[in-house]
N, C-alpha and C positions, 0 to 999 in steps of 0.2 A: 526394558520396555521399548517396543517399536513405535516410532513416531509416524504419523501420516506423512509429514514432510520434514526432512532434515537437510538444511543447507550448511555445507562445510567449506569454509575458507574460499568463498566465491570471489573470483577476480575477473573484472571486465574492463577492457581498454578500447579506446577509439583512436584511430590514426587519421590525421588530417594535416595536409601541407607540411609534412615532415615532423609534426608534433605528435606526442603521445598524450592522450587525455586519460588520466587515472580516475575513471568514473566510479568503480567499485573496488574496494581494497581489502579483500579477505574477510568478508562478512560471514557470520555463522549464527544460525538460530534454528529452532524447532517449532513445529506446530502439530498438535494432536487432533484426532477426529472430533469434529464438533466445536473446536476451540476457535476463538476470535482474536486476531492480532492486528494492531495498528502499527504502521511504519510511518513516522512523521519526520519532518525536516523541511527546510526552506528549499526553493528551487535550486537545482544543481547539486543536491546533497547525495544523489544516487539512489533514491528510494524507488523511482519508476524503472530505472535501468536494471536494478536488482531483480525486480519481478519479471521484467521483459526477458532477462537472462534465463530465469526459471522456465518461462514459457517457450523458449527457443525462438524468440522474436528479434534477436540481435543479428543483423545481417552484416557480412563482410564483403566488400568494404562498406562502411568505415569501421564497424565495431566487431569485437570478437571476445568470446569468453575464454580467458587465458588460463584459468585454473580453478580447482575446487571440485566439489561434488554436490549434486542436487538429488537426494534420495527421496523418491515419492513411492510409497508403498513398497519400499525395499529396492526399487530399480533406480539406477542413476540416469536421470533424464538427459544428462549431457552426453551419454554414450549411445543414445537411441538414434536410429536412422531417421531421415526426414519423414518417411511414411509412418514409422512407429510413433514419432512425435505428433504427427497430425491426428492420429487416433487418440492420443492422450489429450490434446488440445481440443476443447469443446466437448469431448466425451467424459473425461475424468477431471480435468481442470478447465474452468471457464473464467473469462475476464470481462468486466464491464469497464468501458473506457470513459474518459472525461467528457467528451462532447458527443452526445448521441446523434446530432445531425450529420456529423462527418463519419460516424461509425456505421450508420444505416445507409444502404444503397438507395439513392433517391429515385431510381427508375424501376425498382421492384416493389411490389406490394408488400406490406408487413407480413401477410400470410405466407407469401413465397419465401421470405427470409426466415420465418420461423420454421417452416416445413422442411427447408433444405437440410439442416443438421439432423432433424428427426429421421429423414429418409436415409441420409448418408451414414449416420452412426448407429441408429437403431433398426434400420431396415424396414420401417413402416411403409405401408402402401399409401397412396394419395389420400384416401378417405380417412384412414386412421391418423395420418399426420395432420390433416386439417382439424380433426376433432381434438387432438392433443394440443395443437396450436391455440385453438379457442379456449381450451381449459387453462393453458398457461396465461393467456391474457386476462382471464377472469381471476386467476390466482394473484396477479399483481395489481388487481383493482381497477381494470378498465371495463366500463359498462358496455353492454351490447357487443361482447367480444366476437361472436361468430360473424356478425354483420360487418365488423370493422376489419376483418382479415383482408378484405379487398382494397382497403384504403392504403395510401402512400404516405411516407414519413412527413411530408409537408402538411398533411391534413391533421396532424397531431400537435399539441402544445409541447414545450420543452420538457415539462415534467412527465407527460404521457410518453414521449419518446424515450426518456430514461427508463420508465417502467417497461417499455417494450424491450429495451436492451437487457434489462434484468431477466425478463421472460426468456429471451434468447439464450442467456447464459445458463438458465436452468433447464433447458430443453432435455438434456440427457442425464439429469439428476447427478451433477458432478459432486465429487467428494470435497473439492476445494473451489471456492469462488474468490477471485481477486478483483477488488473494486478500486480502480485507479482514479481517485478524486472524482467520483461520479456526480457530485453535487455542485462542483465549482461554477458551472454555467447557469445555475438555477437560483431563483430568489430564495430568501431565507425560509419562507413558509413552505415552499416545495421541497427545499433541502430537508426540513424536519420530517416531511411525509416520506421521502425516500429513505431516510435513516430508519424510521419506524418500520417501513416495509421490509428492509433488509434484515432488521432484528427479528421480525415476525417469521420471515421465511427461514432464517437460520434455526430458530427454535422448532419450527414445524418440520423441517427437512433434515436437521442435524448436520448441516453443511459447515465445514470449516471455512473461515473467512480471513483474508488478508485485506485490510482497508488501508489504502495509501492516502495520506493527507498532509497538508502543511498546517492544519488547524488542530491544535491540541484540545481546544474546547469542544470541537465537534465530536471527537472520538471518545470523550470522557465516559459517557454512559453506555457505550455500545460494544466495548471489547474487554477481553480478559487480561491482556498484557500489551505493553507498548514497547516498541523499539524506536529510539531516536537516532537519526543518521545526520552526519555532518561531513562534508568533503569526501564522500565515498566510504566512510567508516561508520560502524555502529559505535556510538559514544556512550550510550546508556540503554539498558533494557531492564524491565521490571514489571511486576503485576501492576495493573492500572492504578489501584488505590495507593500503593506504596510510592509510585512515581509522582503522583500529585501531592501526596502528603510530605514526602521526604526526598525530593530530587537530589541526585548526587553528582551532577555535572553542571558547571556554570552555564553551558548552552541551554540545557533543559530549563534551568531556572530563568534564563532570559526569555524563553518561549512562554513560560508560565506568567511572567511579568506582563507580557504583551496581550494576555487574554483580557478582553474588555470586562469590566465589572459593572454590576447594576448600581453600585454606589461609587460614583466618581467625584464626590463632593470635594475631596481633599487632593484630587489629582487632576491637574489641568489637561495633561496629555498622557496618552498611553506610553508606557516605557518601551524603548527600542534597544536593539543590540547594536552598539556602535561598530563602525568599520565595515569591511567587505569580506565575503568568503574568499578563501585562498585560490590561487591560480592552479587549476587541476592539471596543467601541463608540467608541473613540477612535482616529483615524488616527495612525499612528506618525510622530513628528517627530524621533526619535532612535533609537538602537539599542534594539529592544524587549527585549533581554536585559540591558541596562545596569543596571537596579535590582537584579539578582540576581548580577551578575558580579563575581568577585574581582579581575579585571584591568582594571576600568573606568578610563578616563582622561577628561579634559574633552571631547575630541572625540566620545566615545561619547554624550554627553548633548546634543550639538548637531546631529548628522547621522545619517541612516540609512545604515549602511555598505553599499556595493554588493558583489555577489559579485566577487571578484578572484582571479586565478590565483595559487596558491602552490606548484604542482607540476604534473607531467604529469596532465592531466585532473582536477586537484584545485583546487576553488575554495572560498573562505570569505568570509563577510560579517562580517569582524572587522578593525578597524583595526590590531590587533596580531598578525595571523595568522602572519606570518613568524617572529615571536618564539616564538609558541606551538608551532610545528612543530619547533623546536629542543629542546623539552622532552621528554626521554624518561622522566623520573620525574615523574608527574603531580602529585606532592605538592610538587615544587620551586617556589619562588616566583620570579617574574621580577624 
Protein backbone atom coordinates (compact mmCIF):
# COMPACT_ATOMS: atom_id res chain seq x y z
CA UNK A 1 0.00 0.00 0.00
CA UNK A 2 1.32 3.43 -0.96
CA UNK A 3 0.91 6.07 1.73
CA UNK A 4 0.24 9.72 1.00
CA UNK A 5 3.10 10.62 3.38
CA UNK A 6 5.80 8.37 4.75
CA UNK A 7 8.41 9.78 7.09
CA UNK A 8 11.40 7.48 7.62
CA UNK A 9 14.09 7.99 10.29
CA UNK A 10 13.94 11.81 10.07
CA UNK A 11 16.81 13.53 11.90
CA UNK A 12 17.10 17.30 12.38
CA UNK A 13 19.85 19.14 14.25
CA UNK A 14 20.52 22.76 15.18
CA UNK A 15 24.01 24.21 15.69
CA UNK A 16 24.57 27.17 17.99
CA UNK A 17 27.60 28.47 19.94
CA UNK A 18 29.49 25.24 19.41
CA UNK A 19 26.61 23.10 20.67
CA UNK A 20 24.53 20.56 18.75
CA UNK A 21 20.81 20.54 19.53
CA UNK A 22 19.31 17.08 18.93
CA UNK A 23 15.85 18.37 17.96
CA UNK A 24 14.43 15.38 16.03
CA UNK A 25 15.92 11.93 16.51
CA UNK A 26 14.98 9.43 13.84
CA UNK A 27 11.19 9.68 13.79
CA UNK A 28 9.06 7.54 11.44
CA UNK A 29 5.33 7.51 10.68
CA UNK A 30 2.82 7.32 7.84
CA UNK A 31 -0.33 9.17 6.81
CA UNK A 32 -2.90 8.06 4.26
CA UNK A 33 -5.18 10.10 2.02
CA UNK A 34 -7.98 11.74 4.02
CA UNK A 35 -6.53 10.53 7.35
CA UNK A 36 -6.04 12.77 10.38
CA UNK A 37 -3.07 12.59 12.73
CA UNK A 38 -2.23 14.50 15.91
CA UNK A 39 1.36 15.00 17.04
CA UNK A 40 1.38 15.97 20.72
CA UNK A 41 3.99 16.80 23.33
CA UNK A 42 5.23 19.62 25.52
CA UNK A 43 7.26 22.58 24.23
CA UNK A 44 10.65 21.47 22.94
CA UNK A 45 9.54 17.91 22.16
CA UNK A 46 10.30 18.31 18.45
CA UNK A 47 6.76 18.21 17.09
CA UNK A 48 6.90 21.53 15.22
CA UNK A 49 10.50 21.05 14.05
CA UNK A 50 9.47 17.69 12.61
CA UNK A 51 6.75 19.15 10.38
CA UNK A 52 8.90 22.18 9.48
CA UNK A 53 11.49 19.67 8.26
CA UNK A 54 8.85 18.03 6.07
CA UNK A 55 7.93 21.43 4.60
CA UNK A 56 11.55 22.35 3.84
CA UNK A 57 11.39 25.28 6.25
CA UNK A 58 14.52 24.47 8.29
CA UNK A 59 17.20 26.96 7.34
CA UNK A 60 20.97 26.57 7.72
CA UNK A 61 22.35 28.17 9.75
CA UNK A 62 21.38 27.19 12.39
CA UNK A 63 19.32 24.09 11.52
CA UNK A 64 19.71 21.22 9.10
CA UNK A 65 17.90 17.99 8.23
CA UNK A 66 20.67 15.45 8.74
CA UNK A 67 19.06 12.23 7.61
CA UNK A 68 16.01 10.21 6.68
CA UNK A 69 13.39 10.33 3.95
CA UNK A 70 10.10 12.18 3.55
CA UNK A 71 8.12 10.41 0.83
CA UNK A 72 5.10 12.39 -0.35
CA UNK A 73 3.14 10.72 -3.15
CA UNK A 74 6.25 8.62 -3.75
CA UNK A 75 8.72 11.54 -4.06
CA UNK A 76 11.39 12.23 -1.45
CA UNK A 77 10.81 15.87 -0.51
CA UNK A 78 14.30 16.10 1.00
CA UNK A 79 15.80 15.60 -2.47
CA UNK A 80 13.78 18.27 -4.27
CA UNK A 81 15.33 21.53 -5.46
CA UNK A 82 14.18 24.79 -3.81
CA UNK A 83 11.99 25.58 -6.84
CA UNK A 84 10.43 22.11 -6.81
CA UNK A 85 9.79 22.39 -3.07
CA UNK A 86 8.11 25.79 -3.50
CA UNK A 87 5.68 24.18 -5.95
CA UNK A 88 4.83 21.51 -3.37
CA UNK A 89 4.51 24.04 -0.54
CA UNK A 90 1.17 25.76 -0.85
CA UNK A 91 0.21 23.72 -3.88
CA UNK A 92 0.13 20.17 -2.50
CA UNK A 93 0.98 20.69 1.19
CA UNK A 94 -0.27 23.72 3.13
CA UNK A 95 0.35 24.87 6.67
CA UNK A 96 -1.66 26.93 9.17
CA UNK A 97 0.55 28.56 11.80
CA UNK A 98 -0.05 29.34 15.45
CA UNK A 99 -0.43 33.14 15.39
CA UNK A 100 -2.47 34.48 12.45
CA UNK A 101 -1.52 38.10 13.16
CA UNK A 102 2.16 37.44 12.53
CA UNK A 103 1.44 35.07 9.63
CA UNK A 104 -0.66 37.57 7.66
CA UNK A 105 1.06 40.53 5.99
CA UNK A 106 -0.31 43.65 7.74
CA UNK A 107 0.22 45.97 4.73
CA UNK A 108 -1.58 43.81 2.15
CA UNK A 109 -5.33 43.33 1.96
CA UNK A 110 -6.73 39.90 2.71
CA UNK A 111 -7.85 39.66 -0.92
CA UNK A 112 -4.31 40.25 -2.20
CA UNK A 113 -2.92 37.58 0.10
CA UNK A 114 -5.55 35.03 -0.92
CA UNK A 115 -5.21 35.79 -4.62
CA UNK A 116 -1.40 35.52 -4.76
CA UNK A 117 -1.15 31.69 -4.41
CA UNK A 118 -4.14 31.24 -6.73
CA UNK A 119 -2.35 33.16 -9.47
CA UNK A 120 1.08 31.66 -8.74
CA UNK A 121 0.10 27.99 -8.40
CA UNK A 122 -3.08 27.71 -10.47
CA UNK A 123 -2.44 30.42 -13.07
CA UNK A 124 -5.81 32.13 -12.55
CA UNK A 125 -6.35 35.61 -13.94
CA UNK A 126 -7.21 38.46 -11.58
CA UNK A 127 -10.98 38.18 -11.91
CA UNK A 128 -11.02 34.40 -11.45
CA UNK A 129 -8.62 34.62 -8.49
CA UNK A 130 -10.83 37.26 -6.81
CA UNK A 131 -13.94 35.12 -7.28
CA UNK A 132 -12.16 32.05 -5.86
CA UNK A 133 -10.82 34.10 -2.92
CA UNK A 134 -14.35 35.23 -2.04
CA UNK A 135 -15.55 31.62 -2.34
CA UNK A 136 -12.85 30.48 0.07
CA UNK A 137 -13.74 33.13 2.65
CA UNK A 138 -17.36 31.98 2.45
CA UNK A 139 -16.22 28.36 2.81
CA UNK A 140 -14.56 29.14 6.15
CA UNK A 141 -17.62 30.97 7.43
CA UNK A 142 -16.82 34.67 6.95
CA UNK A 143 -19.93 36.72 6.03
CA UNK A 144 -19.92 39.33 3.23
CA UNK A 145 -16.85 37.63 1.78
CA UNK A 146 -16.63 39.54 -1.50
CA UNK A 147 -16.82 42.90 0.26
CA UNK A 148 -14.24 41.96 2.88
CA UNK A 149 -11.51 41.06 0.40
CA UNK A 150 -10.40 44.70 0.44
CA UNK A 151 -9.99 44.75 4.24
CA UNK A 152 -6.65 44.40 6.07
CA UNK A 153 -5.79 41.87 8.81
CA UNK A 154 -6.18 44.40 11.67
CA UNK A 155 -9.84 44.81 10.69
CA UNK A 156 -10.62 41.19 11.65
CA UNK A 157 -10.86 39.49 15.04
CA UNK A 158 -8.40 36.77 16.09
CA UNK A 159 -10.83 33.99 15.20
CA UNK A 160 -11.60 35.58 11.84
CA UNK A 161 -7.88 35.91 11.06
CA UNK A 162 -7.38 32.24 11.79
CA UNK A 163 -10.28 31.42 9.44
CA UNK A 164 -8.53 33.51 6.78
CA UNK A 165 -5.31 31.54 7.35
CA UNK A 166 -7.25 28.30 6.87
CA UNK A 167 -8.78 29.72 3.67
CA UNK A 168 -5.27 30.61 2.43
CA UNK A 169 -4.07 27.09 3.21
CA UNK A 170 -6.91 25.64 1.13
CA UNK A 171 -6.47 27.88 -1.92
CA UNK A 172 -4.89 25.19 -4.10
CA UNK A 173 -6.85 22.18 -2.76
CA UNK A 174 -3.83 20.60 -1.00
CA UNK A 175 -3.68 16.87 -0.33
CA UNK A 176 -2.17 17.55 3.11
CA UNK A 177 -2.93 20.32 5.60
CA UNK A 178 -0.59 20.85 8.57
CA UNK A 179 -2.06 22.83 11.46
CA UNK A 180 0.61 23.94 13.97
CA UNK A 181 -1.28 24.75 17.18
CA UNK A 182 -3.68 27.06 15.29
CA UNK A 183 -5.96 27.65 18.30
CA UNK A 184 -3.35 28.52 20.94
CA UNK A 185 -3.85 32.31 20.75
CA UNK A 186 -7.66 32.05 20.77
CA UNK A 187 -10.19 31.85 23.60
CA UNK A 188 -11.85 28.49 24.26
CA UNK A 189 -15.10 29.33 22.45
CA UNK A 190 -13.27 30.33 19.27
CA UNK A 191 -10.97 27.31 19.64
CA UNK A 192 -14.00 25.01 19.48
CA UNK A 193 -15.28 26.82 16.37
CA UNK A 194 -11.92 26.47 14.59
CA UNK A 195 -11.69 22.77 15.49
CA UNK A 196 -15.19 22.14 14.13
CA UNK A 197 -14.38 24.11 10.99
CA UNK A 198 -11.26 22.03 10.30
CA UNK A 199 -13.21 18.79 10.85
CA UNK A 200 -15.95 19.91 8.47
CA UNK A 201 -13.46 20.95 5.80
CA UNK A 202 -11.58 17.67 6.09
CA UNK A 203 -14.76 15.66 5.59
CA UNK A 204 -15.87 17.84 2.69
CA UNK A 205 -12.53 18.03 0.88
CA UNK A 206 -11.00 14.66 1.96
CA UNK A 207 -7.78 16.43 2.93
CA UNK A 208 -5.29 14.61 5.15
CA UNK A 209 -4.44 16.59 8.28
CA UNK A 210 -1.54 16.70 10.71
CA UNK A 211 -2.60 18.58 13.82
CA UNK A 212 0.24 19.74 16.10
CA UNK A 213 -0.75 20.34 19.72
CA UNK A 214 0.40 20.19 23.32
CA UNK A 215 -3.20 19.47 24.36
CA UNK A 216 -4.34 15.84 24.30
CA UNK A 217 -7.88 16.84 25.27
CA UNK A 218 -8.21 19.15 22.24
CA UNK A 219 -7.37 16.48 19.67
CA UNK A 220 -9.35 13.64 21.25
CA UNK A 221 -12.40 13.93 19.05
CA UNK A 222 -10.86 15.14 15.82
CA UNK A 223 -8.14 12.70 14.69
CA UNK A 224 -7.77 9.05 13.71
CA UNK A 225 -4.41 8.43 15.38
CA UNK A 226 -1.98 10.13 17.76
CA UNK A 227 1.80 10.37 17.95
CA UNK A 228 3.31 11.41 21.29
CA UNK A 229 6.76 13.04 21.13
CA UNK A 230 9.29 13.64 23.88
CA UNK A 231 12.84 14.98 23.60
CA UNK A 232 12.85 14.64 19.81
CA UNK A 233 11.66 11.01 19.86
CA UNK A 234 8.32 9.39 19.11
CA UNK A 235 7.64 7.59 22.38
CA UNK A 236 4.14 6.30 21.56
CA UNK A 237 1.79 6.11 18.60
CA UNK A 238 -1.64 4.53 18.42
CA UNK A 239 -5.22 4.86 17.16
CA UNK A 240 -6.79 7.68 19.16
CA UNK A 241 -9.26 5.55 21.15
CA UNK A 242 -6.62 2.97 22.07
CA UNK A 243 -4.21 5.67 23.24
CA UNK A 244 -6.78 7.20 25.59
CA UNK A 245 -8.10 3.89 26.89
CA UNK A 246 -4.81 2.02 27.31
CA UNK A 247 -1.75 4.28 27.13
CA UNK A 248 1.50 2.36 27.08
CA UNK A 249 4.08 4.98 28.08
CA UNK A 250 4.44 6.81 31.42
CA UNK A 251 4.75 10.19 29.68
CA UNK A 252 1.46 9.66 27.84
CA UNK A 253 -0.15 8.65 31.11
CA UNK A 254 1.18 11.84 32.68
CA UNK A 255 -0.33 13.95 29.91
CA UNK A 256 -3.68 12.21 30.37
CA UNK A 257 -3.53 12.82 34.12
CA UNK A 258 -3.13 16.53 33.42
CA UNK A 259 -6.35 16.82 31.40
CA UNK A 260 -8.90 18.81 33.46
CA UNK A 261 -11.97 16.84 34.50
CA UNK A 262 -15.49 18.13 34.95
CA UNK A 263 -15.50 16.32 38.28
CA UNK A 264 -12.65 17.69 40.40
CA UNK A 265 -14.34 17.11 43.76
CA UNK A 266 -11.76 14.61 44.93
CA UNK A 267 -8.77 16.33 43.40
CA UNK A 268 -7.55 19.68 44.68
CA UNK A 269 -4.99 20.25 41.94
CA UNK A 270 -4.38 18.89 38.47
CA UNK A 271 -1.65 16.25 38.31
CA UNK A 272 1.67 17.36 36.89
CA UNK A 273 4.75 15.61 35.54
CA UNK A 274 7.57 16.23 37.98
CA UNK A 275 11.01 17.33 36.80
CA UNK A 276 12.29 19.02 33.67
CA UNK A 277 12.75 17.90 30.04
CA UNK A 278 16.28 16.70 29.19
CA UNK A 279 19.04 18.89 27.80
CA UNK A 280 18.82 18.48 24.01
CA UNK A 281 22.52 19.37 23.67
CA UNK A 282 23.32 15.89 24.93
CA UNK A 283 22.65 12.84 22.76
CA UNK A 284 20.46 10.34 24.62
CA UNK A 285 22.17 7.18 25.87
CA UNK A 286 19.21 6.05 27.98
CA UNK A 287 15.45 6.58 28.01
CA UNK A 288 15.05 10.37 27.86
CA UNK A 289 12.04 10.23 30.19
CA UNK A 290 13.74 8.07 32.83
CA UNK A 291 14.64 10.95 35.25
CA UNK A 292 10.94 11.91 35.48
CA UNK A 293 9.40 8.44 35.31
CA UNK A 294 7.66 6.84 38.31
CA UNK A 295 8.11 3.37 36.77
CA UNK A 296 11.85 3.56 36.04
CA UNK A 297 13.97 0.38 36.23
CA UNK A 298 17.71 -0.16 35.77
CA UNK A 299 17.38 -0.94 32.08
CA UNK A 300 15.79 2.48 31.48
CA UNK A 301 19.04 4.10 32.63
CA UNK A 302 21.20 2.00 30.32
CA UNK A 303 19.48 1.87 26.90
CA UNK A 304 17.24 4.01 24.71
CA UNK A 305 14.10 1.86 24.29
CA UNK A 306 12.98 1.33 20.68
CA UNK A 307 9.36 1.59 19.57
CA UNK A 308 7.81 -1.86 20.00
CA UNK A 309 4.35 -3.16 19.13
CA UNK A 310 2.03 -3.49 22.14
CA UNK A 311 -1.25 -3.81 20.26
CA UNK A 312 -2.79 -3.40 16.79
CA UNK A 313 -1.09 -0.35 15.23
CA UNK A 314 0.01 0.64 18.75
CA UNK A 315 3.72 1.07 19.55
CA UNK A 316 5.52 2.34 22.63
CA UNK A 317 9.15 3.15 23.47
CA UNK A 318 9.02 1.82 27.02
CA UNK A 319 10.56 -1.32 28.48
CA UNK A 320 7.44 -1.82 30.66
CA UNK A 321 4.85 -0.98 28.02
CA UNK A 322 2.98 -4.29 28.23
CA UNK A 323 2.54 -3.85 31.97
CA UNK A 324 1.36 -0.26 31.62
CA UNK A 325 -1.32 -1.19 29.09
CA UNK A 326 -2.93 -3.44 31.69
CA UNK A 327 -3.45 -0.51 34.07
CA UNK A 328 -6.95 0.93 33.76
CA UNK A 329 -6.72 3.06 36.88
CA UNK A 330 -3.81 5.43 36.18
CA UNK A 331 -3.23 5.93 39.88
CA UNK A 332 -2.56 2.23 40.43
CA UNK A 333 1.06 1.33 41.04
CA UNK A 334 2.80 -1.52 39.25
